[in-house]
N, C-alpha and C positions, 0 to 999 in steps of 0.2 A: 454604720456602714450603711451603703445602699441596699434600697429596697429591692428585691427581684423581682422578676417577670414569673411569675410561679405558673401560669397558666395560662394557654389562648385563651381568647374570646368564647369557645366553646365549654371553658369549665370554669367560669367565673362568672360571680363573685363567687367563694367559698361561701357555702350554706351546709352545714350537717344533713339541714331535712331536707334536704332534695336529691334528687337523684343526680349523681355527676355526670350521665351521659346523655340523657332525654332531655333534659331541662335547656339546653343551650345550642341547638345543633351547631358543628364547626361552620364558620362562611363558607372554607374552602368546598363542605361536601354542599351544601345549599346552592353553590353557584352547577352542583353536577342535576341537570333535570333528565330521569327517565324521558325514551322516545322511543317509539314506538318501531321497527324497521321490518321489513318482509325478508322470507327465508324463501322466494319462489323462484329464484336462480333465475333471475329475467323474464317471469312470466307477470304479469299484470294481473294477474286475477287477484283481486282484495280478499279472496275468502282463507288466506295463507293465516298462519298463526303468527302475531307477532313476538317479537324475543324484546324485551326490555335490555336499553343499554344506557349506557351515559354519556353526554355530548362533554367531551374536554373542556375547562376552561381556555381561552384565548392565552396565550405567552404573552405574557408581559416580558419588562426590564427586569423585573423583584428578584432577587433571590429568593431563598428560604428565611435567610434572618432577616432580611427584609419585611416577608410575609409578618414574620414572627415580630416585629417591632410593629406592626401596624395593628395586631391584632394582642396586644402586651397588655395585661392588666392592669387597671388603675388601683386595685385592693390593696388594703395594707398587708403584706406579709404576716403573717401569725407563726411561721417557721422559724427558728433558731438553733444554732449549733455553736459549739464552743470546745478548746480542748479542755480537760482535765487530765490528772494523774489518772494513770492506768489501774483501776481496782483499788481504787483510794475510799477511807471511811466516809460514813454518811456524813462525818462533820466537818470534812475538808471543803474549804474555801477559795484553794487553788484552783484559778482557770485564766484560760488565755483566749483572747480571739484568737480567731481562723487568720486572722490578717496579721498576724503578728510571727515571725519567724522562729519559731523554738520546737525544737526537737524532745528534749527532756523536760521534767520534773525539777521543781528545785532542789529533791533528793537525789537528782540524777536518773532515777524512774523512767520509765516508758510512758508515752501520754496516749489518750485514747479521744476520739471526736466524740462527745457528749450531744447527742439531740434533747432537742424540748418537749419533754415525751408527754409532757401534761398537754402542749397544744395540737401536738400529733393524734391523740385519744379524743380530743373533741370529735373527731370524725372515727364512726365506725368501721368494724374491719368488712362490711357489706363495701361500702363508701371505698376505701383503696383499694379494693378487689378489683372492682369495676376500673377506678381510675388508672390502674396500673394495666388493667386488660384492655382500653379502651386505647389505647397509645400504641399497643403493638403493632409493628407492620406499617406504620404510618412514615411517612417523610416530614411531617412537621420538627422543624426545629425547635426546640432538641431533641425531642420524644422518640423520636426515629432508632437513637440511640436506646440497647436494653439497660444502659446505666444511668442516663438522663431520662430516660422513663419513668424511675424511681427518682427524680431530683429531691421532691420533699424530705426525703430519708437520706439523701447525699451530703450534696452540698446547697441546701435552700434559700440561702442569701445570694449566691453568686447569680450575675443577671447573666440574661444567653446569650448576649454580645462577646463575653469573656470567656464562654465554654469552647473547649477547642475538641472537636470529637472527628471520627470518622465510622459513626453509627456503629459500634461496636457492641459486646453483646449479643443476645437474644441468638445464644448459641445454639449447636441442635445437639436434643437428648434424644436419644436411640432406642431402641430395644435390643439388645445383643440376644437376639434370639438364639440360634445357631449356637455360640459360644456359652452360652448359658445352658443348652440341654446337653449338649455334647461334652463338655468339660466338669459341669458342676454341676449337672443335675437340676439346673434351675430355671424356671418358669418366668421370672418377673426381674430380671437384670437388665440394667440401664444403664446407658455409657453418656453423660454430660460432656461434650466434646468441646472444650472451650480453647481449643486450639484451632478451631476454625475461626478463626478471628482475624484483623487487620494485620498483625505482625505475625500470626502462627502461634499465639500464646495468650495464655489466659492473664498477663501481665499489662494488657491493652487496659483490663476493668479499671486497674488503678490508675493508672500513666493519665488516663484522659481527664479523669477527678486532679490528679497534681499538678499536671499542666495546665489545665484552667486555673488554679487558683494561681500559678506563677504569672499566668499570664494577667490577671487581674490583680497583684501583687506591683507588677511591671508597669500597669496601669496609673497606679496610683502613686507610683515614681518610688516606691521602695528598693532598698542597696540590692537588686535581684540583679545581676548581669549574666549568669546561666544557669544550667541544671546539671548536676554531675550525680554517678551512681557508681557503685563498683558492682559487678556484674558477671555470674556464669553464661551468660549468653542471650535470654530471652527478656531480663529488664532492660538492658543496654538497647536491645531491638526497640522495643516499645517507648522508651525515651526520646531517643534519636527520631523515631518517626512521628511521634507529636511535636515535639519540639521544631522538627523542620517545615509541619504543618502549620505551626503558630510565629516561625520568625525567630526562633530564642535559640539561642548557642548551647548545643548539648556536650558536655565532658563525659568520657566513659574510661575507666578502670577497669581492666578484665586482667585474668591471670593468664601469662604465655602459656601458649600451647597446650589450654585444655579444657577449650570450647570447640562446637564442630565450626566447620569453614560455613557451613550454611548461617551459622549463628554469627561468627565473625563479620561477615561481607554486610550484613542487614544496617548497622551502626554505620560502616563506613561508607554506604550506598547513601544513607541520608542525610550525608556530611557534618556527621557528630567529629570531635575530636578527640581520637582513641589511644590509649596511652596502656601500651599492652608493658604487664609490670611482670617480672621474674618473683612471684609469690602465687600463694593460692587466693580462693575468695577471700578469706577470713584477713587476711595479709592487706587486700585489695579493702577492703570493709574499713581495717581502720587508717589506711592514709584516707583515703576518701572522708573520712570523720573530722579528721587533721586537718584535711584543707580548706573544707566547708567551715570549717571554723575560722580560718584567717583570711578567705577571701570570700566575696561576695556570690558564691556559688552557692546555690538553692540545694539542700539533700534530696535525694531521690529516692533514697533505697525505705523500704518497708519498716524501718526506725520512723521514717515519716507516717503517720498514723493514716494520714489524707490518704492514701493508697489503697488501704482495707477498706474506705467506706466504696470505693468503686467496688473492689473483690466481691464485699460480701451479697452484691447484687444479683450474683451466682446464684446463690442461694435463695435468693427472692424468686429469681429464675425458673427454680425445680419445683418450687412448689407452685408458681403460676402454671405450668406447663403438665404438672400433673392434676388440672383442675381445682388447685386450693388443698393438694391432700399432702401430707409429710410422708415419703418411706420411712421403710424400718432403720435402712444403716446409709449412708454417704461417707466414701471412702476417698480418700484425700491423700495424695503423696505428700511430703514432707521435708522442708531443708531448713530456710528461713524460718520457718514455721509461722509465719502473718497470716498464709490463705487459712488454714484450721481455724484460727479465730475467728478469721473475717466471715465463712462459713458460717460458725455457730452466732456470731454476731447476726447476720441476716436471718439466718432459722427464728432467733431468741426475741426480734425487733416482731416480727410476723406474727408469735404467738403472744407476746406484749401487746398489741395493738388489735389481736382478734381476728386475725385473717386464716390462723388454722389454731387446732386445740392442742397440738403437740410439736415436739420437734424432734428430729431422726437422730440417734444414737451415731457420733461419730468414729471413724477409724484416721489416725493418721499412720500415714505406711512410710517408713523408709531403709534406702539400702544401707546395707549390713557395712557397708562401710564408712558410712557417713550416719551414724544411728546414736548420737547421744539423748536425743529425747525418749528411743526405745530402750537405753540402757536404766535412763531415768525412771520409765516408767516400771520395769523389770525390779526395782531397787525399792518400789513404794513410796515411790517419789521423795525419795530420800537425797539428801545432797547431791544436786546437779554438776556435773565434772565435763566442760568442755573437752575435744577430743581434736587429733590434726586427724581429719576427713583422708582418706584413702580413694586413690583415683575409684572412679565409678563412670557405666556406663551413662548412667543417671546424674548426668554433670551438674544438672541444673540445682540439683539437691545435695552436692557434694559441699557440703558447711558441715565444720563441726563446732563453730562455736553461735549459736543462732543467735539473731537480736530478739527474736519474740517466743524466747524461751516461755516467759511467764504465762505469757496471753494465751500460749500453746496448753500450759497443763491447767490454767483456768478454766479454757475453753474444755479440753476433754475432763475435768472434774466434775464440770457442770452438767455435761450431760452423759455422764456414764462410758463413756470413749473408751478406745482399744488404741494400741498401739504394735503395730507388727513391723516386721523386717523384712527383706528381700535378700538374699545373697546374689552376687552379679550371675551365676547360672541360669540359679531362679527365675530374675529378672527379665535375663533375654528369653531362656524358653517361653516365658508367659505371653512376652510380647509376641512371640513367632508363633504361638498356637493360636492369640488374639487375630494379629493378619491372617491367619491361614481360613479364618471363616470370614472376611471381607474386611476387618477396619486396615486401618494402617498407623500403628499408634507409636507413641513415643516412648524411651525407654522408663521413663516417668511412670508412664501409665504401667508399664510391665509391675513396678515395685506393687503400685497401686492392686490390681490382678494378682499377685503372687500374695499378698496380706486378705483377697477376697478367697483364694482358694485355701491357706492355710486356717482362716476362719469355720469353711464349709466343713475342712476334715475332722476339726476339733468341735462342730457342731456348734456353733455358738452362731451362727445366721445359717436359718433353715430354708430349703431349697423353696418353702415360698414367700419367703422374706422379700418385698421390694425394696429391692437395693443397688444405690445408685453410684459408679466408681466415676470419678472425677479426671478426665483425659486431661493435662494441664497445657499441650505443646502439641503441636503438629508433627507425625511422624516424617516429612518433608526436611526438617531440621535435622536428622539425624542418619540419614540414607547408610552414611560410611558404616555405622555398627548393625547395620542390616546386611549389608555386602558383607563385611566380616563373618558375621552370623552364617549366612548363609553356604559361604564360599567357606566353613569351616577353617578359619584362618586365626581364630582366637586362642590364645595358647591355655590348656589344661582346663578347655571345655570341651563338652560332648558335642554341643550343638545338637541334639536330640531332632529338632523339627526342622531342621536346615532341607530346602529343598532348591539344591544349586539346578543348573541348566546339564542337559546332557549330550555331550560332544557325539556326532554323529554324521557319517561321510554322508556326500550329497550323490546319494544313491537311494532309487528308488525302493528297493528289497529293503536294502540298512533302514530307511526309514518305517518303513513297512511293520519292519520285525517290530522295533522298538516302541510304537503306537501299539501293534499288537499285546508286547507286555504289558504295556501302561496302563490300557483298558481292562485287558484281564487283573489286574490288580484291583482297580477301581471298581469292577463287578464283585471280586471277594469283599472287599472294605465295607462296601453298600450291602 
């Protein structure tokens, strides 16, 4: 396989005994020389205090890809990764190159991407922390991406020229101060808003990796005409966007009348070939697996473990944003269940490579209308039973036969994890409560917040526990559910926290009466 450009000139050659930032100043930074300018406001008096600023380099014809090529390292790439059977016994010798088109092991089980941990361990935790920190906020290709800033841990052998990225990741981790204090009596509650992303969901993190690898395979003349997925909305949005950016055809199987219009319009706008199929997600998944076994279409669902390599970087980001300190709890909504394993994998790699000394406990939150993992957990992990999922406002996790069930169970067992569920009323109320404190979350985040409410009430999560709720999509994708809630138009739901507009005549006195009543109620509430 071709050697990749692992570092730009500022970070090569690799030497674990040298500091990764100080030792090789970036050529782009060397072009920025500080100069003194005056703040005298037109006064020519030389006694004014100078301010140091930077002279920007002369604009050239080069793109950031061109600059990356110019500073490409000639050092031998010491890192590698490959497919292996998921949770294989230590004596297993089965493995596959990432350049092979393979989705399952010989026994029909799931695959996992295994990194050469011995090569990564040549560099201590401080080295990796400094390296990852040095790439944050930069426009250097491809490290401006929150995913590709961890390239050595994701797809170490891919060439930078093959990467398809919208500089995804680096998503907001914010302190939910008012929500935590008002509703949960918590002082250290955080929300990792993965929905603040290129297509509005965490799926971008995995899709940049998968489409980049497909781009590489096509350049190697492998038999890949297009990329296909079954989707409940967000996967198709991410796939279509990244394929459009790379000029690769995308094919999307969507369950008819089961996703929001905002989700449906994204793949359409990005030029995907969309099939609206009269079935649910599980039916679409069955069809796409059959189709990709017969046609040169690359499967993009989380059965493909490449996506999880990108999704695990959200976990690494959480640690990075907490100055490499692990929180006590991380709560993740779960449907097809790849994401809960991805978070575990990201946290575990950081622990094994010395970036942190412990990992958080994970909570997987499911909608009660699509809760096969929750039922499996409550049975003591006895025989798993798939189910037919009922309709839920958390449509992206409306999945009754999750592909990554084995991955999820493994992750939760390894970190002493918990599974909780949320009814439709609970998740919608939680969403409304969060929105009332300044958020604008999706129903899936409402599922995660409901799990938090329950675990706080049970005393499992303490008021001082640092807890992160993962918000998987942007609330703007689910405006109709919010409209229905605040209009009290949802059958058999009280909508206790609805906030409908007040109709009033165009009369000064009528408006004053309404406002006085409102302001009086606010005084009583405060």
